[in-house]
C-alpha positions in Angstrom: -15.2 15.9 -26.9 -14.6 15.7 -23.2 -15.3 12.4 -21.3 -16.2 12.9 -17.7 -14.5 11.1 -14.8 -17.2 8.5 -14.2 -17.5 7.8 -18.0 -13.6 7.5 -18.0 -13.8 4.9 -15.2 -16.4 2.9 -17.2 -14.3 3.1 -20.3 -11.2 1.9 -18.3 -13.2 -1.0 -17.0 -14.4 -1.9 -20.4 -10.8 -1.7 -21.7 -9.8 -4.3 -19.2 -12.6 -6.6 -20.1 -11.9 -6.1 -23.7 -8.2 -6.9 -23.2 -9.0 -10.0 -21.2 -11.5 -11.3 -23.9 -8.9 -10.7 -26.8 -6.0 -12.3 -24.9 -8.2 -15.3 -24.2 -9.5 -15.7 -27.7 -6.5 -14.5 -29.9 -3.7 -17.0 -29.9 -1.0 -14.6 -31.0 -1.7 -12.4 -27.9 -1.8 -15.5 -25.5 1.4 -17.0 -27.1 3.4 -13.9 -26.6 1.8 -13.1 -23.1 0.8 -9.5 -23.9 -0.9 -8.0 -20.8 -4.7 -7.5 -21.1 -4.5 -3.8 -20.1 -1.9 -3.1 -22.9 -4.1 -4.9 -25.5 -7.3 -3.1 -24.6 -5.7 0.3 -23.9 -3.8 0.5 -27.1 -6.9 -0.4 -29.1 -8.8 2.4 -27.5 -5.8 4.8 -28.0 -5.8 3.9 -31.7 -9.5 4.4 -32.0 -9.1 7.9 -30.4 -6.3 8.6 -32.9 -8.5 7.5 -35.8 -11.3 9.7 -34.8 -9.0 12.6 -34.5 -7.5 12.1 -38.0 -10.8 11.2 -39.7 -13.3 13.5 -38.1 -11.0 16.1 -36.6 -12.5 15.4 -33.2 -10.2 15.3 -30.2 -11.4 13.0 -27.5 -10.2 13.9 -24.0 -10.6 11.5 -21.0 -10.8 12.9 -17.4 -8.0 11.0 -15.9 -8.3 12.5 -12.4 -8.5 9.0 -10.9 -5.3 7.8 -12.6 -2.9 9.3 -10.0 -4.9 8.1 -6.9 -5.1 4.5 -8.5 -1.3 4.5 -9.2 -0.6 5.6 -5.6 -3.0 3.0 -4.1 -1.1 0.4 -6.1 2.3 1.5 -4.6 0.6 1.6 -1.2 -0.3 -2.0 -1.5 3.2 -2.8 -2.6 4.5 -1.3 0.7 1.7 -3.1 2.7 2.9 -6.4 1.2 6.6 -5.8 1.8 7.9 -7.7 4.8 11.5 -6.9 5.7 12.0 -10.4 6.9 11.1 -11.8 3.5 13.4 -9.4 1.7 16.3 -10.7 3.7 15.8 -14.2 2.2 15.8 -12.7 -1.3 18.8 -10.4 -0.4 21.5 -11.8 -2.8 19.0 -12.0 -5.7 17.8 -8.5 -5.0 21.3 -7.0 -4.9 22.2 -8.8 -8.2 19.0 -7.7 -9.9 19.7 -4.2 -8.6 23.2 -4.2 -10.1 21.7 -5.4 -13.5 19.1 -2.7 -13.5 21.7 -0.1 -12.6 23.9 -1.1 -15.4 21.2 -0.5 -17.9 20.5 3.1 -16.5 24.1 4.0 -17.3 24.1 2.4 -20.8 20.8 4.2 -21.6 22.4 7.6 -21.0 25.5 6.8 -22.8 23.7 5.6 -25.8 21.3 8.6 -25.7 24.1 11.2 -25.5 26.3 9.6 -28.1 23.3 9.5 -30.5 22.8 13.3 -29.9 26.3 13.9 -31.0 25.8 11.9 -34.2 22.5 13.5 -34.9 23.7 17.0 -34.1 21.2 17.9 -31.4 21.4 19.1 -27.8 22.9 16.3 -25.6 20.2 17.0 -23.0 17.8 15.2 -25.4 19.9 12.1 -25.0 19.2 12.2 -21.2 15.5 12.8 -21.8 15.5 9.8 -24.1 17.6 7.8 -21.7 17.1 6.7 -18.1 15.0 9.8 -17.2 12.0 8.7 -19.1 12.9 5.1 -20.1 13.3 3.9 -16.4 11.8 7.0 -14.7 8.5 7.2 -16.7 6.2 10.2 -16.9 6.7 11.4 -13.3 10.6 11.5 -13.4 10.5 12.9 -17.0 8.2 15.8 -16.1 10.3 16.6 -13.0 13.6 16.7 -14.8 12.1 18.6 -17.8 11.4 21.5 -15.5 15.0 21.5 -14.5 16.2 21.5 -18.1 13.8 24.4 -19.0 14.8 26.5 -16.0 18.5 25.9 -15.8 19.5 24.8 -19.3 17.0 26.6 -21.5 15.6 23.6 -23.3 12.1 24.9 -24.0 10.7 21.7 -25.5 11.8 19.6 -22.7 8.4 18.8 -21.3 6.8 17.8 -24.5 9.8 15.5 -25.4 9.8 14.0 -21.9 6.1 13.1 -22.0 6.5 11.7 -25.6 9.5 9.6 -24.7 7.8 8.3 -21.5 4.7 7.4 -23.5 6.8 5.5 -26.1 8.5 3.6 -23.3 5.3 2.6 -21.6 4.0 1.0 -24.8 7.3 -0.6 -25.8 7.9 -1.9 -22.3 4.3 -3.5 -22.2 4.6 -5.0 -25.6 8.3 -6.4 -25.4 8.1 -8.3 -22.2 5.9 -11.2 -23.5 7.9 -11.9 -26.7 11.3 -11.8 -24.8 9.8 -14.3 -22.2 8.7 -16.6 -25.1 12.2 -16.5 -26.6 13.9 -17.3 -23.3 11.5 -20.1 -22.4 12.8 -22.0 -25.3 16.3 -21.9 -23.8 15.1 -23.7 -20.5 15.4 -27.4 -20.1 12.4 -29.5 -18.7 13.9 -29.6 -15.2 14.2 -25.7 -15.2 10.5 -25.3 -15.8 8.4 -23.9 -12.9 6.5 -25.9 -10.4 2.9 -26.4 -11.6 1.4 -24.9 -8.4 2.4 -23.5 -5.0 0.2 -23.3 -1.8 -2.2 -20.5 -1.9 -0.9 -19.1 1.4 2.6 -18.9 0.0 1.7 -16.6 -2.9 2.3 -12.9 -2.8 -0.2 -10.1 -3.4 0.3 -9.8 -7.1 1.2 -13.3 -8.1 -2.4 -14.4 -8.9 -4.3 -11.4 -10.3 -7.2 -13.7 -11.7 -7.6 -15.7 -8.5 -10.6 -15.2 -6.4 -9.6 -13.4 -3.2 -11.7 -14.3 -0.1 -12.3 -11.3 2.0 -14.9 -9.6 4.3 -16.4 -6.1 4.4 -14.5 -5.5 7.6 -11.2 -6.6 6.1 -11.8 -4.6 2.9 -12.7 -1.5 4.9 -9.6 -1.9 7.0 -7.3 -2.3 4.1 -8.9 0.7 2.4 -8.2 2.7 5.5 -4.6 1.6 5.6 -4.2 2.5 1.9 -5.7 6.0 2.7 -3.2 6.5 5.5 -0.4 5.6 3.1 -1.7 8.2 0.7 -2.2 10.9 3.2 1.1 10.4 5.1 3.0 9.9 1.9 1.7 13.3 0.7 3.0 14.9 3.8 6.4 13.3 3.5 6.5 14.3 -0.2 5.8 18.0 0.8 8.6 17.9 3.5 11.2 16.5 1.0 10.2 18.8 -1.9 13.0 21.2 -2.8 15.6 19.4 -0.7 18.4 17.1 -1.7 16.3 14.1 -0.6 13.3 14.9 -2.8 11.6 11.7 -4.1 8.6 11.1 -6.3 5.3 11.0 -4.4 4.7 7.3 -5.1 8.0 6.5 -3.5 6.9 8.3 -0.4 3.6 6.4 -0.3 5.4 3.1 -0.8 7.8 4.0 2.0 4.9 4.8 4.4 3.3 1.5 3.5 6.5 -0.5 4.2 6.9 1.2 7.6 3.2 0.7 8.5 3.3 -2.9 7.5 6.3 -3.8 9.5 5.4 -1.8 12.5 2.0 -3.6 12.7 3.9 -6.9 12.3 6.0 -6.1 15.4 2.7 -5.3 17.2 1.5 -8.8 16.1 -1.3 -7.2 14.0 -1.9 -9.2 10.9 -3.1 -7.4 7.8 -5.8 -9.1 5.6 -3.4 -10.0 2.7 -6.2 -11.2 0.5 -7.8 -7.7 0.8 -4.4 -6.1 0.0 -4.1 -8.4 -3.1 -7.6 -7.6 -4.2 -7.3 -3.8 -3.9 -3.7 -3.9 -5.2 -4.6 -5.8 -8.4 -7.7 -3.8 -9.1 -5.8 -0.5 -8.7 -3.0 -1.8 -10.9 -5.3 -3.0 -13.7 -7.4 0.2 -13.7 -4.4 2.5 -13.6 -2.8 0.6 -16.5 -6.0 0.5 -18.5 -6.5 4.2 -17.9 -2.9 5.2 -18.7 -2.7 3.3 -21.9 -6.2 4.3 -23.2 -5.4 8.0 -22.6 -2.1 7.8 -24.5 -1.6 10.8 -26.8 -0.5 8.8 -29.8 -0.9 12.0 -31.9 1.8 13.8 -29.9 3.9 10.7 -30.0 3.8 10.5 -33.8 4.9 14.3 -33.8 8.1 13.7 -32.1 11.1 15.0 -34.0 13.1 12.4 -36.0 16.3 12.6 -33.8 14.2 11.8 -30.7 12.4 8.9 -32.5 15.9 7.5 -33.5 17.0 7.6 -29.9 13.9 5.9 -28.7 14.2 3.1 -31.3 17.8 2.6 -30.3 16.8 2.5 -26.6 14.2 -0.3 -27.5 16.9 -2.4 -29.2 19.3 -1.9 -26.3 16.7 -3.0 -23.9 15.9 -6.2 -25.9 19.6 -7.1 -26.3 20.4 -6.3 -22.6 17.5 -8.3 -21.4 18.5 -11.4 -23.4 22.2 -11.3 -23.1 22.7 -9.7 -19.7 19.7 -9.8 -17.4 18.7 -13.4 -18.3 22.2 -14.7 -17.9 23.2 -12.7 -14.8 20.0 -13.8 -13.0 20.6 -17.5 -13.4 19.2 -18.6 -16.8 16.3 -20.4 -15.1 12.5 -19.7 -15.0 12.9 -17.1 -12.3 15.4 -15.4 -14.5 12.8 -15.4 -17.4 10.2 -13.7 -15.2 12.8 -11.1 -13.9 13.9 -10.5 -17.4 10.3 -9.8 -18.6 9.9 -7.4 -15.5 13.1 -5.7 -16.5 11.6 -4.9 -20.0 8.8 -3.1 -18.1 11.2 -1.4 -15.7 13.8 -0.4 -18.3 11.3 1.0 -20.8 8.1 1.7 -18.9 7.4 1.7 -15.2 6.8 -0.6 -12.2 3.1 -1.2 -13.0 4.2 -2.3 -16.5 6.8 -4.7 -15.0 4.2 -6.2 -12.7 1.7 -6.7 -15.6 4.5 -8.3 -17.7 5.2 -10.8 -14.9 1.6 -11.5 -14.3 1.1 -12.2 -18.0 4.0 -14.8 -18.0 3.3 -16.4 -14.7 -0.4 -16.8 -15.4 0.6 -18.9 -18.4 3.7 -20.8 -17.2 3.6 -20.8 -13.4 4.6 -19.0 -10.3 7.8 -17.2 -9.7 7.9 -16.3 -5.9 11.3 -14.7 -6.0 10.5 -12.3 -8.8 7.3 -11.0 -7.1 9.3 -10.6 -3.9 12.1 -8.4 -5.2 10.8 -6.7 -8.4 8.1 -4.4 -6.7 10.7 -3.0 -4.2 13.5 -2.6 -6.7 11.2 -1.0 -9.3 9.2 1.2 -6.8 12.0 2.4 -4.6 15.6 1.5 -5.3 15.6 2.3 -9.0 14.4 5.9 -8.6 17.2 6.7 -6.1 19.9 5.1 -8.3 18.5 6.8 -11.4 18.5 10.2 -9.7 22.2 9.7 -8.8 23.1 8.5 -12.3 21.5 11.5 -14.0 23.1 14.0 -11.6 26.5 12.4 -12.3 26.0 12.7 -16.1 25.0 16.3 -15.7 28.4 16.9 -14.2 30.0 16.1 -17.6 31.6 19.2 -19.2 29.3 19.3 -22.2 26.2 19.8 -20.0 27.8 22.8 -18.1 
């Protein structure tokens, strides 16, 4: 049964409303700060799986809008990134980037070691490592083509998609419980301030807040996002096949950063409320659509060695978050929010990290520094470092 593009958009909207309703009414989901798109999307994915098992009917959603929504989200990250603000968060950014980079290396070490223990090709260790855990579906698909063409690993694409799907779910579910555990370690004077001034918040800090805007500001922001998407596509085409090749969403984000800061030098102020509105809408719809279209049937069909690697990666992420990320980032409330974001970055993707942070800060209070540095680290720096780490691992003798 094929669901058309507009019906899929309706379904994604209902998924978000369902998730919000359940999070608001179910104490368990609220207590553990599970993001609404994760709740609603997983319920729909489970229903689709049950329909397939019980009635042998495969439901296919037309997710043609999923990529534009994702790219629009990254465009708004760029349009919200002020280099002057990043300077103020520089030391924290560098420290968080170091923590994130350390996990990338450990994920690949763990994955490769487990392949030796399980007697399978060590390339599966990389596919079940930072390629898909930190890289998500886009990086996983790109590297799987390399593994097929240059290493003869025929099942690489299916494994990469399955691993990335597992990570997306695990990253979205883990963040809240980890945050709850760490909140218990904070003293009363380390708790966040109850409120900050509205004009001090960043675009993604208050997804449920009403954003005052005008039709002109909305249209201008939509035009800027469109410029980011169009120019990002051109940059992506230029870099494709070169040593500087980057995922398309990184190119879109880069254009957004350049555009935002050039306009700032020209003393042209963007309508940040409109950026926040469109960014949060794009993020919510993308996550809802991504989770409700998860192929749980294919995920269940992953071979046992790959599942063992993925379970081990989930345990590694939880331990690393609690004992490394939280401690290295200062053991305060900002560290809690950064840690829950790292759960999303380390297992899922940047949208998952943002959703994790929003779920925590919506309940406990703002974390300005987290929303300042996580979008840039997750959407730009992590992909560059991950590519370097992967290429260094492929230089090891047993991959030759």
